[in-house]
N, C-alpha and C positions, 0 to 999 in steps of 0.2 A: 351878203354872205355867199361864199362859193361853195357848191356842194359838188362832191366827186364820187364817181362810183367806177367799178371795174372797166367800163366800156368807154370811157372819155379819155381823149388825148388833147392836151393843151400844149402849146409851145413852151410855156412856163411851168408846167407841172404834168407829171406822168404818174398814174397809178397802176401798180403791178400786183398780181397775186402770186405769191411765192410760197407754195405749200399752204400752210395755215396762217402765213404772214401776209399782211396787206402794208404796202409801202407807198409813200409819197415822196417823190424826188423833187426838189425844188431847185430853181435856177441858181440859187445863192449857195449851192453845194450843201443844202441841208436835207436830211431824209427823216421821215417820221414812219415808224414801223409799228403795226399792231400785231402783238403776239399773244399766244395763250389765253384767248377769251373763253371764259367758262360761265355757264348759267346753270342754276339749279333751284329746284323747289325743295324747301325744308319742311318735312313732315315730322320732325323729331317730337316724340311725346312730351307734353308739359310746356309746350311754347306755341306761339301763334304760328300758323302755317305762313311761311314768307318766301319771297322770291329774291335772288342774289345774282349779280353779275359782277364778275372779276376779270382782270386782264393785265397786261403789261404793254406799255408803250416804250420804244426805243426811240430815242433821238440823237441823230448822228450829225455832227457839225464841227467844223474848225472855229466857228464863231460861238464862243462860250457866252457872249453877251446875249445873243439871239436866244439860245437855250434856256438862259435865267429868265427870259421873258415869256417862256412858254406857258400858257395857262389852258388847262382842260375846264371848261365852263359846264358842260352838261353831258348826260348820257341819256339816249332815248332808246326805248325797247319796243319793236314792232313785231307783229304777227299777222300775215295775210293783209298788209296794207294797213292795219289799224294800230295806233299808238296805245300801248298798255302803261308803260311807266316813262317818267322822266325824273331824273334827280341830278343833283350837285354831288359829283363824286368825291370821295376821299381819294387824294392824290399824293403820292410821296415817292421820294427818290430811294431806289433800291440798290443802285450800283452804278459804277462807272468802268470803263475800259478803253484801251486804244484800239483802233480798228485795223483789221487786217484784210480789208477788202477794197473795192473800187471808190468807196468814200473816203475822204481824208478827214482827219480829225478823231474826235473821241465819241464814245457811245455813252449816253447817259440813259439809264433804264428807271422807269417809273412804274408803280403799280397804281391801279385804280380799282374802285369798287364802291357799292353803295354803303354808306356809312350810317344810315337810318334803316330801320326795318321796313322793307316794302311788303305790306300785307298781300298775300297770294290772291290774286283776282279769280274769282269763280269761272269767269268765261274764257280765260287763256286756256288753249289747248296743250297739254303738257306732252303729247305725242307728236306735236308739230314743231318744226324749227322756227327760230326767231332770227332777226337780224337787229343789229344795234347801229346807232349812230353816235359818234362822238363828236361834239361840238368844241372846237378849240381855237384859241388866238395865238398868233405868232407874228411878231414885228408889226403890230398893229392891224392885221388882216384876220378875219375870221374864216374858218374852214369847217367843213364837216368830212369826216372820214367813216365810211361805211364797212361793216362786216356782216356778211350773209351767211345762212345756213348754219346756225349755231344750235346744237342740239340742247334741250333741257334735260339735265339729269335730276334724278329724285333722290333725297336722302331721308331715311327713316330712323 
């Protein structure tokens, strides 16, 4: 499995940080962007205190067959180097559009999040930021896309 973060450059793959967007550019003119990642601890009365992670992935490609074979396998949540959660995310298509940028093809947007309740762990520090790793498969290869410095919000 290939692991990529913001500081590595490979001839076949480049990872960029664009504002709050992390993008993987592939040689085969496919790009995967991680957008709008949110994490929160739910303290709503009458429910189990729980932890949630949601976000959007945008896949840009002129190869619709490759996009149809994109699979998001797992989401991992880390804080200070320790893994707190791992889960199989709910993953669904939420939109498509034509591209007006340097990538050719169409953009397909997917949302992801935990579909099961993740009980809030007592030892996670809600005042410290987390990072997540998304493990996905595309064209028979496995990748991990990382997002750092995600603030945990609290809902009451």
